[in-house]
C-alpha positions as CSV (number, residue, x, y, z in Angstrom):
1,M,-34.4,38.3,-38.6
2,T,-36.4,37.1,-35.5
3,C,-37.4,33.7,-34.4
4,P,-38.8,32.1,-31.2
5,S,-35.4,31.2,-29.9
6,C,-34.1,34.7,-30.7
7,P,-35.8,37.1,-28.2
8,S,-36.8,40.5,-29.3
9,S,-34.5,43.5,-28.8
10,D,-36.5,44.2,-25.7
11,G,-35.0,41.2,-24.0
12,P,-31.7,39.3,-24.0
13,R,-30.4,38.5,-27.4
14,G,-30.7,34.8,-28.5
15,P,-28.6,33.0,-31.1
16,E,-28.6,34.8,-34.5
17,P,-29.9,32.7,-37.4
18,V,-27.3,32.3,-40.2
19,I,-28.2,31.4,-43.8
20,R,-25.4,29.4,-45.5
21,P,-25.0,27.1,-48.5
22,A,-26.3,23.6,-48.0
23,R,-23.9,20.7,-47.7
24,P,-24.7,17.0,-48.5
25,E,-24.5,16.2,-44.8
26,D,-27.5,18.5,-44.2
27,A,-29.8,16.3,-46.2
28,E,-31.1,14.1,-43.5
29,R,-32.0,17.0,-41.1
30,C,-33.7,18.9,-44.0
31,G,-35.8,15.7,-44.7
32,E,-36.9,15.7,-41.1
33,I,-37.8,19.4,-41.2
34,A,-39.8,18.9,-44.4
35,V,-41.9,16.1,-42.9
36,A,-42.6,18.1,-39.7
37,A,-43.3,21.3,-41.6
38,W,-45.6,19.8,-44.3
39,E,-47.7,17.8,-41.8
40,R,-50.3,20.7,-41.6
41,V,-50.5,20.8,-45.4
42,F,-51.2,17.1,-45.8
43,D,-53.7,17.2,-42.9
44,A,-55.6,20.0,-44.6
45,W,-55.6,18.1,-47.9
46,R,-57.0,15.0,-46.2
47,E,-59.9,17.1,-44.9
48,L,-60.6,18.5,-48.4
49,I,-60.5,15.4,-50.5
50,A,-61.6,12.5,-48.3
51,D,-59.7,9.5,-47.1
52,G,-59.8,7.2,-50.2
53,P,-58.4,9.7,-52.8
54,W,-56.1,11.2,-50.2
55,R,-54.6,7.8,-49.2
56,D,-54.2,6.8,-52.9
57,S,-52.6,10.1,-53.9
58,F,-50.7,11.1,-50.7
59,G,-50.7,8.1,-48.3
60,D,-46.9,7.8,-48.4
61,W,-46.2,11.5,-48.5
62,Q,-43.7,11.4,-45.6
63,Q,-41.4,9.0,-47.4
64,R,-41.8,10.8,-50.8
65,K,-41.3,14.3,-49.3
66,R,-38.3,13.2,-47.3
67,A,-36.7,11.4,-50.3
68,S,-37.3,14.4,-52.5
69,V,-35.8,16.9,-50.1
70,E,-32.9,14.8,-49.1
71,G,-32.1,14.1,-52.8
72,Q,-32.2,17.8,-53.7
73,I,-30.0,18.8,-50.7
74,R,-27.5,15.9,-51.2
75,D,-27.3,15.9,-55.0
76,H,-27.8,19.6,-55.8
77,C,-26.5,21.4,-52.8
78,A,-25.3,24.3,-55.1
79,A,-28.9,25.2,-55.4
80,A,-29.8,24.9,-51.7
81,A,-29.3,26.9,-48.5
82,V,-30.0,26.2,-44.9
83,T,-30.6,28.4,-41.9
84,E,-28.7,27.5,-38.7
85,I,-29.6,28.6,-35.2
86,D,-26.8,28.0,-32.7
87,G,-25.2,25.5,-35.1
88,E,-28.4,23.5,-35.7
89,V,-30.2,23.5,-39.1
90,A,-33.6,25.1,-38.5
91,G,-34.8,25.6,-42.1
92,F,-33.9,25.1,-45.8
93,V,-34.7,26.3,-49.3
94,T,-33.9,24.8,-52.7
95,W,-34.2,26.4,-56.2
96,R,-33.8,25.8,-59.9
97,L,-32.5,28.1,-62.6
98,H,-34.2,28.1,-66.0
99,G,-31.5,30.2,-67.5
100,E,-32.8,30.0,-71.1
101,R,-36.0,31.8,-69.9
102,G,-34.4,33.9,-67.2
103,V,-36.6,32.4,-64.5
104,G,-35.5,31.3,-61.1
105,E,-37.9,28.8,-59.4
106,I,-38.1,28.4,-55.7
107,S,-38.9,24.7,-55.0
108,N,-38.8,23.0,-51.6
109,N,-38.5,25.2,-48.5
110,A,-39.5,24.8,-44.9
111,V,-38.7,25.9,-41.3
112,D,-38.8,23.6,-38.4
113,P,-42.1,24.1,-36.6
114,T,-40.3,25.1,-33.4
115,H,-38.9,28.1,-35.3
116,Q,-41.8,29.1,-37.5
117,G,-43.4,32.5,-37.4
118,G,-40.2,34.4,-36.6
119,G,-39.2,35.5,-40.1
120,I,-36.7,32.7,-41.0
121,G,-38.7,31.5,-44.0
122,T,-39.1,35.0,-45.4
123,A,-35.3,35.6,-44.9
124,Q,-34.6,32.4,-46.7
125,I,-36.8,33.4,-49.7
126,R,-35.2,36.9,-49.8
127,H,-31.8,35.2,-49.7
128,V,-32.6,33.1,-52.7
129,L,-34.2,36.0,-54.6
130,E,-30.9,37.8,-54.3
131,L,-29.0,34.8,-55.5
132,L,-31.4,34.6,-58.5
133,R,-30.7,38.2,-59.3
134,E,-26.9,37.6,-59.1
135,A,-27.3,34.7,-61.5
136,G,-28.9,37.0,-64.1
137,M,-32.5,35.7,-63.7
138,T,-35.1,38.4,-64.5
139,S,-38.2,36.7,-62.9
140,A,-38.9,34.4,-60.0
141,R,-41.5,31.8,-59.6
142,V,-42.9,29.7,-56.7
143,L,-45.8,27.4,-56.5
144,T,-47.9,27.1,-53.3
145,G,-51.4,25.8,-52.4
146,G,-54.5,27.8,-51.8
147,D,-55.7,25.6,-48.9
148,T,-55.6,26.5,-45.2
149,G,-52.5,24.4,-44.7
150,H,-50.5,26.7,-47.1
151,A,-51.8,30.0,-45.6
152,P,-48.5,30.6,-43.7
153,A,-46.5,29.9,-46.9
154,R,-48.6,32.4,-48.9
155,A,-48.0,35.0,-46.2
156,M,-44.3,34.3,-46.3
157,Y,-44.1,34.7,-50.1
158,R,-46.1,38.0,-49.9
159,N,-43.7,39.2,-47.1
160,A,-40.8,38.3,-49.4
161,G,-42.2,40.5,-52.2
162,F,-44.3,38.2,-54.4
163,T,-47.5,40.0,-55.4
164,R,-48.9,38.2,-58.4
165,G,-50.4,34.8,-58.5
166,I,-52.5,32.5,-60.6
167,P,-55.3,30.6,-58.8
168,Y,-55.0,26.8,-59.2
169,V,-57.5,24.0,-58.6
170,E,-56.8,20.3,-58.5
171,Y,-59.7,18.0,-58.3
172,F,-60.0,14.5,-56.8
173,M,-62.7,11.8,-56.7
174,E,-63.2,8.3,-55.5
175,L,-63.8,5.8,-58.2
């Protein structure tokens, strides 16, 4: 796995990213990462749907995203992992098992913007896919947007092995 703080094999070796099970005390840091990482997504949505509908639907997104991620990490850490670089949490991923259907669903995941683009997100997704296999799941599912803000996420999922998708459209209007 590579990341900006982990120079290539051509140069000196940086700290090695380590994926480990999440702990409740990781929740606050994961909430911070979520807000920083999703900023580009919500900015892209604002451009697409106009200020009024965006404000009404997503105006408090930072508080809601932070609370959602912190709750998942704190209350369901058995279905969450974090990636550490040099002892600092740099990314996280959460998932759900739908055992009756054999489907594992990847839910919230993000990498701190200072570490994006180096393979950490893909490694986290591959890590979860292996855990889903070990848990007996026969399929994996993840939902992501088709907007420009989600382009890096779509690339990450493709890099991790996802190849099939259903286009999805959500409409908004000002009343």
